[in-house]
N, C-alpha and C positions, 0 to 999 in steps of 0.2 A: 587773339582772343575770340572765342565764339559766344555770341550773344543771341539768345533766342527770344524773339518778340512774340508773345502769345496773346491771341484774342479768341473770341468765341469760335469762329470758323476759319481764321487765318486769312481773311480777305481785307478787312479794314486797315490792315497794317502795312500794306504795300508801299504807300507813299512815305510813311514814317521810316520804314526799312531803308529806302533809298536815301532819305535825308540824314539818317544816322550814319550810314556808310560815308556819305559826303563829308559830314562833320568830322568823323574819325580821320579821314584822309587829310582834311584841312589841318588837323592837329598833329598829323604825322604818326597816328596810331594805326597799328595793324589790327583791324577789327572786322570780323565777318558777322553780319546780322542776317538772321534767317527768321522768316515769319512762319509760325506753325499754329494750327488750331489747338485748343485746349485738350482735345482728345488724344493728341500725339505727344503730350509732355512726357509721359513715362518712357517713350522711345528715345528722347533726346537728353534726358537728365545726365547720363554718363559722360556725354561729350560737351555739355554746356558749361561755360565758365560763369555765366550769369543768366538769369531769366527775368525778362520784363513782362509784367502783366498789364494788359490794357484795362482801362477803368471799368469796362463792361463786364469783366470777369474777376473783379476784386474779391468776390465771394470765395474764390478758389485759392486765395493766398495761403492759408494754413496748410491745405493739402499739398500744394506745390512746394512750400517751404519744407515740409516733412520729407518729401521725395528728394529734394536737393541737399539735405543734410547741412553741412557747413558752408555750402556755396550760397552766394547772395541771390535773393529774389527781390525785385523792386516793383512797386506799384507805380504806374505812370499816372500822374494827376490828370483829372478830366481836362483841366485848362491846358496843360502841356500837350496832351493827346489831341485835343481839338484844334490847337494852334500849330500842331506839328513842330513843337519847339525842340528841335534836335540838339541845339546848343546846350540847353539846360539838362535835357535827358542824358546826353553824353557826359556832361560834368558829373552827374550822379553815378553813372556807370563807372567811370574812371575812379571816383572817390571810393566806391564800394570795393572794387577789384584791387585797388592799390593800398588797402588798409593793412 
């Protein structure tokens, strides 16, 4: 599964990216997490299984959702982002993708 983690410039998500990949491995899930800036979303929509939006760009949700069509787009809560709560975020990812 390809997960794209999107923030304003693609920089603040590096630690969360690593933590999400570690959590996926711990759960025995095959997940690739890539961090990209908001400006590159159009380029990754076709290959993304799910897109996660950092709290700093929640304003872009409707636009990204339109681009993704039926594929899920999740907003990461400010609390989970700030605490780098990969366990909770991965649970949300898996729940959305496995619906």
